[in-house]
C-alpha positions in Angstrom: -201.8 -125.5 -80.5 -202.2 -129.5 -81.1 -205.7 -130.0 -80.9 -205.5 -134.0 -80.9 -203.0 -136.2 -79.3 -201.9 -137.3 -75.4 -201.9 -134.3 -72.7 -198.1 -132.9 -72.4 -196.2 -131.3 -69.5 -194.5 -128.2 -70.0 -191.8 -127.0 -67.7 -190.7 -124.1 -66.1 -187.5 -122.1 -67.3 -185.7 -120.9 -63.8 -183.1 -118.2 -65.7 -183.8 -115.0 -65.9 -187.2 -114.1 -68.3 -187.0 -116.6 -70.9 -190.0 -117.5 -72.6 -192.1 -120.3 -71.4 -193.1 -122.8 -73.8 -195.9 -123.5 -71.7 -197.9 -120.1 -72.5 -200.9 -119.7 -74.3 -201.6 -116.7 -76.4 -202.1 -114.9 -79.5 -199.3 -115.4 -81.8 -198.1 -112.2 -83.6 -197.8 -112.3 -87.6 -194.0 -111.6 -89.1 -194.1 -108.7 -91.9 -195.7 -108.8 -94.7 -193.7 -108.1 -98.3 -196.1 -105.7 -99.4 -196.8 -103.4 -96.0 -196.3 -99.7 -96.2 -194.4 -98.2 -93.4 -197.2 -97.6 -91.1 -198.4 -101.2 -91.3 -194.6 -102.4 -90.4 -194.6 -100.2 -87.5 -198.1 -101.4 -86.1 -197.0 -105.0 -86.8 -193.6 -104.5 -84.8 -195.6 -102.8 -82.0 -198.1 -105.9 -81.6 -194.9 -108.3 -81.9 -192.8 -106.4 -79.0 -195.7 -106.4 -76.7 -195.3 -109.8 -76.0 -191.4 -109.5 -75.1 -189.6 -111.7 -74.9 -192.2 -114.2 -75.5 -192.3 -113.5 -79.6 -188.9 -111.8 -79.5 -188.0 -113.4 -82.9 -191.1 -112.1 -84.8 -190.4 -108.7 -83.5 -187.1 -108.9 -84.9 -188.0 -109.7 -88.2 -189.6 -106.1 -88.1 -185.9 -104.6 -87.6 -183.1 -104.0 -89.9 -180.1 -106.7 -89.5 -177.7 -104.4 -87.3 -180.9 -103.4 -85.1 -181.7 -107.0 -84.8 -178.6 -108.0 -83.1 -178.9 -105.4 -80.6 -182.3 -105.0 -79.8 -182.9 -105.5 -76.3 -185.8 -103.3 -74.6 -186.1 -102.7 -71.1 -189.1 -103.4 -69.1 -190.3 -100.0 -68.9 -194.0 -99.3 -70.6 -196.2 -96.4 -71.3 -199.7 -97.9 -71.0 -201.8 -95.3 -73.2 -205.1 -95.0 -74.5 -204.5 -96.1 -77.8 -201.3 -96.8 -80.1 -202.4 -95.5 -83.9 -199.2 -95.0 -85.8 -199.3 -92.0 -88.0 -199.0 -91.6 -91.9 -195.5 -91.9 -93.3 -193.5 -89.3 -94.2 -191.3 -91.1 -97.0 -188.2 -89.3 -98.4 -184.9 -90.2 -100.3 -186.8 -91.1 -103.3 -188.7 -93.7 -101.1 -186.2 -95.2 -99.4 -186.6 -94.0 -95.8 -189.5 -93.0 -94.0 -190.4 -92.0 -90.6 -193.6 -93.1 -88.5 -194.8 -91.0 -86.0 -196.6 -93.0 -82.9 -198.3 -91.5 -80.0 -201.0 -92.1 -77.3 -202.4 -90.3 -73.9 -200.8 -91.8 -71.1 -203.1 -93.8 -68.9 -200.1 -95.6 -66.4 -196.7 -96.3 -66.8 -194.7 -99.5 -65.3 -191.5 -98.7 -64.9 -187.5 -100.7 -65.0 -188.4 -102.3 -61.6 -191.8 -103.6 -62.5 -194.0 -101.4 -60.5 -197.4 -100.2 -62.1 -197.4 -96.3 -61.6 -200.7 -94.5 -61.4 -201.5 -92.0 -64.2 -201.1 -89.1 -62.0 -197.2 -89.9 -61.7 -197.5 -89.9 -65.7 -199.0 -86.4 -65.8 -201.7 -87.5 -68.4 -199.1 -86.5 -70.9 -199.2 -87.7 -74.6 -196.3 -90.4 -75.3 -194.6 -90.1 -78.2 -192.1 -92.3 -80.5 -190.8 -91.7 -83.8 -189.7 -94.8 -85.9 -187.1 -94.6 -88.8 -187.5 -97.0 -91.9 -185.2 -98.2 -94.8 -185.8 -100.3 -97.4 -184.2 -103.8 -97.0 -184.2 -105.8 -100.5 -187.5 -104.0 -101.1 -189.0 -104.2 -97.9 -189.4 -101.8 -95.3 -188.0 -102.4 -92.1 -187.1 -100.3 -88.6 -183.8 -99.0 -88.0 -184.3 -97.9 -83.9 -186.7 -100.0 -82.4 -186.5 -97.7 -79.1 -185.0 -100.1 -76.2 -185.7 -97.7 -73.8 -189.4 -98.2 -73.4 -192.7 -99.5 -75.3 -196.4 -98.3 -75.7 -198.7 -100.6 -74.9 -202.7 -100.3 -74.5 -204.3 -101.1 -71.6 -206.3 -104.4 -72.9 -202.7 -105.5 -74.2 -200.9 -104.9 -70.9 -203.3 -106.8 -69.3 -203.1 -109.7 -71.6 -199.2 -109.6 -71.7 -198.1 -108.6 -67.9 -199.4 -110.8 -64.9 -199.3 -109.0 -61.3 -196.8 -110.8 -59.0 -196.5 -110.1 -55.3 -192.9 -109.6 -54.1 -192.7 -109.9 -50.0 -191.1 -107.6 -47.6 -190.7 -107.1 -44.0 -192.7 -104.5 -41.4 -189.9 -102.4 -39.6 -190.5 -104.5 -36.6 -190.2 -107.9 -38.6 -193.3 -109.5 -37.9 -195.2 -109.5 -40.9 -194.7 -109.5 -44.4 -196.1 -106.6 -46.8 -196.7 -107.5 -50.2 -195.2 -105.1 -52.9 -196.9 -106.0 -56.5 -194.7 -105.8 -59.5 -195.9 -107.3 -63.0 -193.7 -110.0 -64.8 -194.1 -111.0 -68.7 -196.8 -113.9 -68.8 -195.1 -116.9 -70.7 -191.8 -116.1 -68.8 -190.3 -118.0 -65.9 -188.5 -114.8 -63.7 -187.7 -116.5 -61.0 -184.2 -115.7 -60.6 -185.5 -111.9 -61.2 -187.9 -112.1 -58.4 -185.5 -113.7 -56.1 -182.8 -110.9 -56.7 -185.5 -108.3 -56.3 -185.7 -109.2 -52.8 -182.1 -108.2 -52.3 -183.1 -104.9 -51.7 -185.6 -102.5 -49.8 -188.8 -102.2 -52.1 -188.0 -100.4 -54.9 -191.5 -98.4 -55.4 -191.1 -94.9 -54.6 -194.5 -94.9 -52.4 -192.7 -97.7 -50.3 -189.4 -95.6 -49.8 -188.7 -93.6 -46.7 -189.5 -89.7 -46.6 -188.3 -88.6 -43.6 -186.2 -91.6 -41.7 -183.4 -94.2 -41.8 -185.7 -97.1 -42.4 -188.2 -97.3 -45.1 -191.6 -98.7 -44.0 -191.0 -102.1 -45.5 -187.1 -104.0 -45.9 -186.0 -106.8 -46.8 -184.1 -109.4 -44.5 -181.4 -109.8 -46.4 -178.7 -108.3 -44.8 -176.1 -105.8 -46.8 -173.6 -107.7 -48.7 -175.9 -110.4 -49.7 -175.9 -112.5 -53.1 -177.9 -114.8 -55.2 -175.0 -117.9 -56.0 -177.9 -119.8 -58.2 -181.5 -120.4 -58.7 -182.7 -123.7 -60.0 -186.1 -124.8 -60.4 -186.6 -128.5 -60.5 -190.4 -129.7 -60.8 -192.3 -127.7 -58.4 -189.3 -126.8 -55.9 -186.9 -123.7 -56.5 -183.6 -123.8 -54.8 -182.2 -120.9 -53.8 -178.2 -120.9 -53.0 -177.4 -117.9 -50.9 -173.5 -116.2 -51.0 -172.2 -113.7 -49.2 -173.9 -112.0 -46.0 -176.5 -114.2 -45.9 -174.7 -117.5 -46.1 -173.5 -116.7 -42.7 -176.3 -115.1 -41.3 -178.2 -116.3 -38.0 -181.3 -118.6 -38.0 -183.5 -115.9 -37.0 -182.2 -113.5 -40.4 -181.9 -117.2 -42.4 -185.9 -117.8 -41.3 -187.2 -114.6 -42.2 -185.2 -114.6 -45.7 -186.8 -118.1 -46.6 -190.1 -116.7 -45.2 -189.7 -113.9 -47.9 -188.6 -116.5 -50.8 -191.2 -118.8 -49.8 -194.4 -116.2 -49.8 -193.2 -114.5 -53.3 -192.2 -117.5 -55.0 -195.2 -120.1 -53.6 -197.8 -117.3 -52.4 -199.4 -117.2 -56.0 -200.0 -119.9 -57.9 -201.7 -118.4 -60.8 -198.2 -116.9 -62.4 -195.9 -119.9 -60.4 -196.0 -123.3 -60.2 -193.6 -123.5 -57.2 -194.8 -125.1 -54.5 -191.5 -125.5 -52.3 -188.3 -123.5 -51.4 -185.1 -125.3 -50.5 -182.5 -123.0 -49.2 -178.9 -123.5 -49.4 -175.9 -121.5 -47.8 -172.8 -121.8 -50.2 -174.2 -124.8 -51.8 -175.3 -126.2 -48.2 -178.8 -127.0 -47.4 -180.2 -125.1 -44.7 -183.3 -126.7 -42.3 -184.8 -124.5 -39.7 -183.9 -125.4 -36.2 -187.4 -124.9 -35.0 -191.0 -124.4 -36.7 -190.9 -120.7 -37.7 -194.6 -120.3 -36.9 -196.9 -121.8 -34.4 -198.7 -124.5 -36.0 -197.4 -124.3 -39.0 -195.3 -127.3 -38.8 -191.4 -128.0 -39.7 -189.9 -129.1 -42.7 -188.3 -132.9 -42.4 -186.0 -131.9 -44.9 -184.6 -128.7 -46.9 -187.8 -127.7 -49.1 -190.0 -125.4 -47.0 -193.7 -124.7 -47.9 -196.0 -121.8 -47.0 -198.1 -123.3 -44.5 -194.6 -122.9 -42.6 -194.7 -119.3 -42.4 -198.4 -118.5 -42.0 -197.8 -116.5 -39.4 -196.4 -113.9 -41.5 -199.6 -113.3 -43.7 -199.8 -109.7 -44.7 -204.0 -110.7 -44.3 -204.5 -113.9 -42.1 -207.3 -116.4 -42.5 -209.7 -115.6 -39.9 -212.5 -117.2 -38.6 -216.0 -115.6 -39.0 -216.0 -112.7 -37.0 -218.7 -110.1 -35.8 -219.0 -106.6 -37.1 -219.7 -103.5 -35.2 -222.1 -100.6 -35.6 -224.0 -98.1 -33.9 -227.7 -97.6 -33.8 -229.5 -95.1 -32.0 -226.3 -93.9 -30.3 -225.3 -97.5 -29.2 -222.8 -99.9 -30.1 -223.9 -103.4 -31.1 -222.5 -106.5 -32.7 -223.5 -109.2 -34.6 -221.7 -112.1 -36.4 -222.1 -112.2 -40.1 -219.9 -115.4 -41.8 -220.4 -116.1 -45.1 -222.1 -119.5 -44.3 -224.5 -118.0 -42.5 -225.4 -115.2 -44.9 -225.7 -117.5 -47.7 -228.5 -119.6 -46.0 -230.1 -116.4 -45.4 -229.2 -115.8 -41.7 -227.1 -113.6 -39.3 -226.3 -113.7 -35.8 -228.4 -112.0 -33.3 -227.9 -108.5 -32.0 -225.4 -108.2 -29.1 -224.9 -105.4 -27.1 -221.4 -103.8 -27.0 -221.8 -102.3 -23.3 -223.1 -104.6 -20.8 -225.4 -103.5 -17.5 -222.3 -102.2 -15.8 -221.0 -100.4 -18.9 -218.0 -102.8 -19.4 -217.1 -103.3 -22.8 -217.8 -107.0 -24.1 -215.8 -107.5 -27.6 -215.6 -111.0 -29.3 -218.7 -112.3 -27.5 -221.0 -115.3 -28.3 -222.5 -114.9 -31.1 -225.9 -116.3 -29.9 -228.5 -118.3 -32.1 -228.5 -117.1 -36.2 -231.9 -115.7 -36.7 -233.2 -114.5 -40.5 -231.7 -111.5 -41.7 -234.6 -109.8 -42.5 -235.9 -110.5 -38.6 -236.7 -107.2 -36.9 -234.9 -106.7 -33.7 -235.5 -105.3 -30.3 -231.5 -105.0 -28.4 -231.6 -104.2 -25.0 -230.9 -100.4 -24.0 -227.3 -99.8 -22.9 -226.2 -97.8 -19.7 -226.4 -94.3 -20.0 -223.0 -93.9 -18.6 -221.9 -94.6 -22.0 -221.9 -91.1 -24.5 -223.9 -91.5 -27.6 -221.9 -92.1 -30.2 -222.1 -92.1 -34.5 -219.3 -94.6 -35.3 -217.4 -97.2 -33.7 -214.0 -99.5 -34.0 -212.7 -102.7 -32.6 -209.2 -103.2 -33.0 -207.4 -106.3 -34.3 -208.0 -109.5 -31.5 -210.9 -107.7 -29.9 -208.8 -105.8 -27.4 -210.0 -102.3 -27.5 -213.1 -100.8 -28.8 -213.3 -96.8 -30.0 -216.2 -94.5 -30.8 -216.7 -91.4 -31.9 -219.4 -89.0 -30.4 -222.4 -88.3 -32.2 -221.2 -84.6 -32.9 -217.6 -85.9 -34.2 -216.0 -83.8 -31.6 -214.7 -86.8 -28.9 -213.3 -90.1 -29.4 -213.2 -92.5 -26.6 -211.2 -95.6 -26.3 -212.2 -98.7 -24.0 -210.5 -101.8 -23.4 -212.2 -105.0 -23.5 -213.7 -105.6 -20.3 -213.4 -101.9 -19.0 -216.1 -100.0 -17.5 -214.4 -96.8 -18.3 -213.1 -95.0 -21.3 -208.8 -95.9 -20.8 -208.6 -92.7 -23.2 -210.3 -90.2 -24.6 -209.6 -87.0 -26.8 -211.5 -84.0 -28.0 -211.3 -82.8 -31.5 -213.5 -80.2 -33.8 -214.4 -83.1 -36.1 -213.8 -86.7 -37.0 -214.2 -87.7 -40.4 -212.6 -91.4 -40.5 -211.1 -93.8 -37.5 -209.2 -97.0 -38.4 -207.0 -99.4 -36.1 -203.8 -100.8 -37.3 -202.1 -104.2 -35.6 -199.5 -102.3 -33.7 -202.7 -101.5 -31.5 -202.7 -97.7 -33.0 -206.1 -95.9 -33.4 -206.0 -93.6 -36.6 -208.4 -91.0 -36.7 -209.2 -88.6 -39.8 -209.7 -84.9 -39.2 -210.4 -82.7 -42.5 -207.4 -83.1 -44.2 -205.3 -84.2 -40.5 -204.3 -87.7 -39.1 -203.7 -88.8 -35.8 -202.3 -91.8 -34.1 -203.7 -92.6 -30.5 -201.9 -95.3 -28.6 -204.2 -98.1 -27.0 -204.4 -96.7 -23.5 -203.0 -92.9 -23.9 -204.5 -89.5 -23.2 -204.9 -86.6 -25.4 -201.4 -85.6 -24.4 -200.0 -88.7 -26.0 -201.6 -88.3 -29.2 -199.4 -87.8 -31.9 -200.4 -85.4 -35.1 -198.8 -87.9 -38.3 -198.1 -85.8 -41.5 -199.2 -87.2 -44.4 -199.6 -86.2 -48.3 -202.9 -87.2 -49.4 -204.5 -84.5 -51.5 -207.7 -83.2 -49.9 -210.0 -83.7 -46.8 -210.0 -87.1 -45.7 -213.4 -88.8 -45.8 -212.4 -92.2 -45.7 -209.2 -94.2 -44.4 -208.5 -97.9 -43.9 -205.1 -99.3 -42.1 -203.9 -102.5 -43.9 -204.0 -105.3 -41.8 -199.9 -105.4 -42.4 -200.2 -101.6 -40.5 -198.1 -100.7 -43.4 -199.7 -99.4 -46.0 -203.0 -97.1 -45.8 -205.8 -96.2 -48.0 -207.5 -93.5 -48.0 -210.0 -91.3 -49.9 -209.6 -87.5 -50.2 -212.0 -84.9 -51.4 -210.2 -82.1 -53.4 -211.5 -79.4 -55.4 -212.1 -81.5 -58.5 -213.5 -84.5 -56.8 -212.5 -87.5 -55.0 -209.2 -89.5 -55.1 -208.9 -93.1 -54.0 -205.0 -93.2 -52.6 -202.8 -95.6 -51.3 -199.8 -94.5 -49.0 -197.1 -96.6 -46.4 -196.8 -95.2 -43.1 -193.4 -94.5 -41.8 -192.5 -95.6 -38.6 -189.6 -93.8 -37.5 -185.7 -94.1 -37.6 -184.0 -97.3 -36.2 -180.7 -98.0 -35.0 -178.5 -99.5 -38.2 -177.8 -102.9 -36.4 -181.5 -103.6 -36.2 -181.5 -104.1 -39.9 -179.5 -107.2 -39.4 -181.0 -108.7 -36.4 -185.0 -109.1 -37.0 -185.8 -110.0 -33.5 -184.3 -106.9 -31.8 -185.9 -104.8 -34.2 -188.2 -102.2 -32.6 -190.2 -99.2 -34.0 -190.4 -95.7 -32.5 -194.0 -95.5 -33.5 -196.0 -94.3 -36.6 -193.9 -90.8 -37.3 -195.6 -89.6 -40.9 -197.7 -91.1 -44.2 -195.7 -90.9 -47.5 -196.6 -89.6 -50.9 -199.6 -91.4 -52.1 -200.1 -93.0 -55.8 -203.6 -93.1 -56.8 -205.6 -96.5 -57.3 -208.9 -96.9 -59.4 -208.8 -93.9 -61.5 -211.7 -95.1 -63.6 -213.8 -94.8 -60.3 -215.7 -91.6 -60.8 -216.9 -90.6 -57.0 -215.7 -92.8 -54.5 -217.7 -92.6 -51.2 -216.7 -95.6 -48.9 -213.6 -98.0 -48.6 -212.5 -101.1 -46.8 -210.0 -103.8 -47.1 -210.9 -107.0 -48.3 -207.6 -108.9 -48.7 -204.0 -108.4 -48.7 -204.0 -106.8 -52.5 -207.6 -105.7 -52.9 -209.9 -102.8 -51.4 -213.7 -102.8 -51.7 -215.1 -98.9 -52.7 -218.2 -97.9 -53.3 -219.2 -95.0 -56.0 -221.6 -93.0 -55.1 -222.0 -91.7 -58.8 -225.5 -92.5 -60.8 -228.6 -93.8 -59.7 -227.5 -95.8 -56.8 -223.8 -96.5 -55.2 -222.1 -99.3 -57.1 -219.6 -101.5 -55.9 -216.2 -101.9 -57.2 -213.3 -104.1 -56.5 -209.6 -102.1 -56.6 -206.2 -103.7 -57.1 -203.9 -102.4 -54.6 -201.4 -102.8 -57.3 -202.5 -100.0 -59.7 -204.5 -102.0 -62.4 -208.0 -100.7 -63.5 -210.7 -101.1 -60.9 -213.6 -103.9 -61.6 -217.5 -102.8 -61.2 -219.0 -105.6 -59.3 -222.6 -106.6 -60.7 -224.9 -104.9 -57.7 -226.1 -101.7 -57.6 -227.0 -100.3 -53.9 -229.2 -97.1 -53.8 -228.3 -95.5 -50.6 -225.0 -97.0 -49.6 -222.8 -95.0 -48.0 -220.3 -97.1 -45.7 -218.8 -100.5 -46.2 -217.0 -103.5 -44.0 -215.5 -106.7 -45.3 -213.0 -109.0 -43.8 -212.2 -111.7 -46.2 -214.3 -114.0 -47.9 -214.8 -116.1 -45.2 -217.2 -113.5 -43.8 -219.9 -111.5 -45.1 -220.0 -107.8 -46.6 -221.8 -105.5 -44.9 -223.2 -101.8 -46.2 -224.5 -99.0 -44.4 -227.8 -96.8 -46.0 -228.3 -93.6 -46.2 -231.6 -94.0 -44.2 -230.1 -95.8 -41.4 -230.5 -99.5 -42.7 -228.0 -102.0 -43.3 -227.7 -104.9 -46.1 -225.4 -107.8 -46.1 -224.2 -110.0 -48.7 -222.1 -113.3 -49.0 -220.1 -112.7 -52.0 -219.0 -110.1 -54.0 -221.4 -111.0 -56.9 -224.4 -110.7 -54.3 -227.3 -111.0 -53.6 -227.6 -108.6 -51.1 -230.6 -108.3 -48.6 -231.9 -105.8 -46.4 -231.2 -106.6 -42.5 -234.4 -106.2 -39.6 -232.0 -104.2 -37.5 -231.0 -100.6 -38.2 -227.4 -99.3 -37.8 -224.7 -97.1 -39.2 -221.2 -97.1 -40.2 -220.7 -101.2 -39.8 -216.9 -102.1 -39.5 -215.1 -105.4 -38.6 -211.9 -105.3 -36.5 -208.9 -106.5 -38.6 -207.5 -110.0 -38.3 -205.2 -110.4 -35.8 -201.8 -111.7 -36.6 -200.0 -114.8 -34.9 -196.5 -114.3 -33.1 -193.9 -116.0 -35.0 -192.3 -118.4 -33.1 -188.4 -117.1 -31.9 -185.5 -119.2 -33.4 
């Protein structure tokens, strides 16, 4: 890097995964004349880790014939360490073999999806390199193009996460599917072409029906004629079936493209997308989302498609909890808690027994101030936990013995439905208004206003008794903590919403769901968390998880793309439950002694609330309804 002179600008390369000269990183060394075979293999592995950024340096380790043909795939095995063994030298010192092995921590397949270690079986990966002498120096003859081995730190430094965005089966909200792209490259064309098909991640593929849990808006027979980047604008020229699609389909295609290419500024400098049909610019006839504005030209920006956000930004909200068998709510905005205050305690059920949801927060009080809330009507059964649906439309409560679940509509004095069970371990609402219950290893879906006869048992593939459950705001992804014979696992799966008729795939305005039918095969998250005990969604890409090991519970931030979890600074003795609702609201944990603590940020500090309670829970953020074209 230059250490003097005026600042310069680096441009993005729009094609494939070619190197971007703006990438800053360690430059690998080429081979030294005196290196032995093991050193040559180690140097090649180091240089090839950054492929394609420094592919020319990596090719210096190869014989000329291999250098001309070497083009490694995207497949990568992430291992604990990469250490070449002692070389086996033969043929009078003219040929050598070097074995490289490592214990697989995870794998990264050809589609860019990071796969948990349980899919790799924790096996030992082996590669064998053959070398010959070329002008007195060792060179590799078989660079193994089918895949590479990287250590976890190398993988994290070389590959960066990137979300592809697909639609839920109803075409109402986007669902992120994380892939990894080599740092220092501009894979714009690759990302665009990945959207032509439904998600390739196996856990997002259907197990039981004709339609996957997440789908692309591109109709079959679509093609990408060209992708060009000019400054901060990407122009995508559509061909085939996409070029003749209706405005409503093109709107959703544009939403996928805009969110994928502009949604993560860390990995992409693109700020707008211009859509073309066989070279002719396309402009939405109407604003795609209410309040998002409309482009005056072909360039479309993220704000125009805010209603498709998988985790929409929400104003400060109330969390709900149970204390002394009764349900309460308190506002807990990040700004309030930063100043050491919190909303006053508000009863969920008024004097008449009617459920009062999304109430006025009242005057803020000091977080540590003791509270004396009024008693609630005796007609309300004693509860052990409470959960409120997105938009504060419905409240669900679990009886103290875990054998009954009640649902109240906002303003309703009597439950609109109830269900008798043998023991509920977790509850969570989804965006479509289904209440999800976990009962031992079984999951149930309860429609908003149904009785127990309409409740459906939903098959799942989680690996044991479910002690924690959280449906993502997009209504497709679901995270769970499963108790197995050997410990607890944190897992992620997708909800299959049943079959659709083929025509619904081509017309998003007519898509309908038959309701949840199953939960698909899970993948493990946060394998470095020893003993997960509680979880909550924090944003579209991350969970917060309590780990119960050691002297006190620790809080971890867990990416749902499969990367290792990050331990946060605080130790929370006695914490057994947690809730969050994005960065605008505080974090709240419930303690084993019936207390609660609150924090304005992931880094803390945490302060004890004056009111006792258990199982705090924010309602999920409500989605706006996209405008119809």
